[in-house]
N, C-alpha and C positions, 0 to 999 in steps of 0.2 A: 504494500500500500504506500502511495506517495505521501511524503511528509510536506510537500509543497502546499502553500495556501491556495485555495480556489481564487481565481482571478476573474473579475468582470471587466470587460474592455468596452468603453463607450467611444465611438468614433473610429471608423475604419476607412479612412481616406488614403491618400498617397503614402503617408507615413504610417498611419495606424495599422493598415493591413499587414505589411511586412513585419512590423514590430510585434504584433500579436502572434504572427506565425512563428517568429523566433522564440517566443515563450512556449508555444506548443512543442517546438523542437527540443527545448530545454526540459521538457517533462511536466510543464504546468498545465493544469486544466483551465481552459479559458472559455468563458461564456461571453458572447459579444452582442452588442446592439448598435445599430446605425440606421439611418433612414433609407439607404439604398439597398434594394434586395440583392443586386449582383454582388455587393460587398459581403453581405451575409452568406450568400452561396459560396463565395470564395473561402470564407472562414470555415464553413462546414466541410468543404472539400479538403481543407488542411487538417481537419480533425477537431475543430472547435465546436462549441455548442451555440446554437442561435437562440436568442431571446426575443420575445415579441414586444418588450418594453424595457425601459430603464429599471423599473421596479423589479421585474422578473430577473433581470441580469444581475442585480446587486444583492438580492435578498439573502443569498447563502455565501456571498463572497467575503473572504478575509481581506482581500485587497481589491480596490476599484481603481482602474487606470482610465484616464480620459485624455483624448487627443482630438480636439476640435479647433476650428479656425481662429476664434477670437473671444474676447471677454463676454459679449452678449450670449454666445453659444454656451460658454462655461456656466454662466449664471442660469441660463435656461435649463440645463441638464442637472444643475446642482440643487436648485431651490424649488420650492413649491411642492404640492402634495404628491406629484408623480416623479419628483427629483431624487437625486442620490441621497442627500442628507436625511430626507424623510423616510427612506426605505432601506438604507444600509443598516446592518446590525451594529450595535454599540461595540466600540473597540476596533472596528474596521479601519483600514488605512486607505485613504484616498490620495492617489498620486496624480496630480494634474500635470500632464506633459504638453499641454497647449502653450502657445506663445501669446501671452496676454499682458495687461498692464500690471505692474507691481502691486498697485492698490487693490485690484481685484483679488489677487492671491492673498494679500493680508486679510481682506474681508472674509474670504473663504476659510482661511485658517481659524479665524475667530468664530465663525458660524459653525464650523465643524466641532470645535472644542465645546461649544454649548450643547452639542448633541452626543458628545462622547466619541466623536469620530476624529481620528488623527489625520492631518493633512500635510502634504508636501507639495510645493511647486517644483517641477522638474522638467523645464523646457530643454530642448535638444538642439544640437547643431550637427550637420552632416548631410542633410538632404535625403532624397530618396535612396541614393546609393548607400549612404551610411546606414540607413534604416534596414535595407536589404542585407547588408554585410554585417550588421550588428556591431558597428564600430563608431556609433554616435558619441559625441561629447555631451554629457548630461550635467547641467548646472542646477543645483538643488537648493531650495530654501525651506527651512523648517527646523524642527528639534532634532538634536543628535540621536537620541534613541530611535526615533522614527526613521531617520536616515539609515542607521545601522540595520534596522529591520528590513528596509527596502533594498538594501545593497545587493543581495543575491539576485533579486529580480532585475535590478538595473544592470547588473553585470551580464545578463543574458541579452541586453539590448545595446550596450555601448562599451566603449573601451576606456574613456576618460570620464570618471564619475567623481564629482567634487561637491561637498557641502559648502555653500558660499556664505551662509549666514541664516538669519531668521526668515520667517515667511516673507515672500516678496523678493528676497535676494537673488534667487535663481532667475526670476524674470528680469531683474535689473541687469544681471550679467548677460542674459540672452539679448536684451536690448542693445548692449554694447557690442555683442557679437554681430548683430544684424547691421549695425553701423559700419563695422569693419568690413564685413562681407560686401555690402553695397558699394562702399568706396573702392574696394579692391576690384570688383567686377567692372565698375565704371572706368578705372584706370586701365584695366586689361582691354576693355572695349576700345578706348581711345588709342591704345598702342596698336591694336589690330588694324584699325583704319589707317593710322599713320604709316605702319609698315607696308600695308597693301598699296597705298597711294604712292609709296616710295619705290615700288617695284621689287621689294624683297620677297624671298621665298618664305611665306608665312609659317609653314609648318616647321622649317628649320629654325626660324627666328624664335618661335615660341619654345622650342626644345632647349635652345641654348639659354634663353632668358630664365626658363624654369629651373635651370641648373645652378643659377647664381642667386644673388641677394634679392632679385626681383621674383624669384620663385615663390609659390604659395600653394596651399591646398586648393584655393579657388582656381588658380591657373591649371593645376593638375586635373581637377574635376571638370572644368568647363572648357578645356582646350578644344576638344572635339566639337563642342557646341559652336564655338567660334569658327572653327575651320569648315564645318559642314553647314553652318547656319541652321542647326537643328535645335529648335527651341521648344521641343516637347517638354511639358512642365515637369520638372523635378521639384521646384519650388516656384510657385506662381508669382508674377509681378504684383498681382493684387494683394497677395499676402505680405510681400515685402513692403508694399505701400502702407499697409496697416502697421507693420513693425516700425517703419521709419516715423510714423506718427507717434508711436509709443515712445521711441527714444528721444525725439525732439521735445515732446511734452515733458518727459521725465527730466531731461536736461534743463529745461526752462525752470522746472520746479526747484531744482537744487542750485541754480545759478551757474551752470556749466555751459560755456560757449562751444557750439559745434559749427564753425563756419563752413568747413568742407562738407560735413554731414548735411547741413541745411540745403546746400546746392544739390547734392545727390538726391536728397529727399524730393526736391522739386523735379529732378529729371525722372525719377521713378514715377511720380505723380503724372508727369507729362506723358510718359509712355502708356500708362494706364488710360489716360484721357483719350489717347489716340486709338484705343480699342485693343491694345496688346496686353491687357491685364491677365488674360488666361495663359500667356506664354511663360516660359521659364525666365528667371531673372537675368540669365545671360543675354536675353533679348535687349538689354540696355545697349547692346551693339547696334540695334536698329536705330536708336535715337542718334547715336554718333554718326551713323551713315547718313541719316537724313540731314543732320546739321552740316555734314561735309558735302552735300550736294548729290548724294546717291539716291536713286529711287528704290525703295524697298517695299 
């Protein structure tokens, strides 16, 4: 008999589906709920159990994991008579792996404590590839005993797992992560257009750049996107737009200046306004191409 806790997984999108499947591979019993039937079918095919509601999914779970797009969705699934807090058993551990505002995570931690439910905010970085390969970076906010309890589960999902501080700290670090990633992608996109317009062999140039100080995980992961103009979403522009709003608001609240981040946030917003919100964030290349006189 397995000694692993039963897990309820809420939200089976681009990230949630492969992450839940990695828990199944690690020997955990996973019951899932999401709004898309095809995602539920995928979970069932991988060996998971399908629930017809949040209440059904969480009622017998020792651990509840959520992975949904933004704060409104977290609040919708956590609160109310049909939500997690009302239906999870006392003592359960709620791990929210969504990328949301730090304040939403702080509020959720307080609400959980009032109902005897432990809460961690544990957003991730690594994109779809990192989720599939179980090499995500996981930044966690909450209490040390709860983090220690969750660690074996998180180790089935990621490689770098760090407790960053109290509730909301994981989300603050994730906001900084999204700032760095967006600026990095924008810099790579500008370099790509500069190199191509200069007549340089782009593939060769990106290889040598990635071997030096200009190298990055972003360039490693997104090089083929740039080379092939393949913008199938691993992480959508519209979600990065949401995250840039989080980091710029949070920075304003603490008095931190983000001059480059503010510009990139506007470029992400512009790309979304042009109808490219459903593309991968490497599609920032399309904005640079438009600004450089190319028709895309």
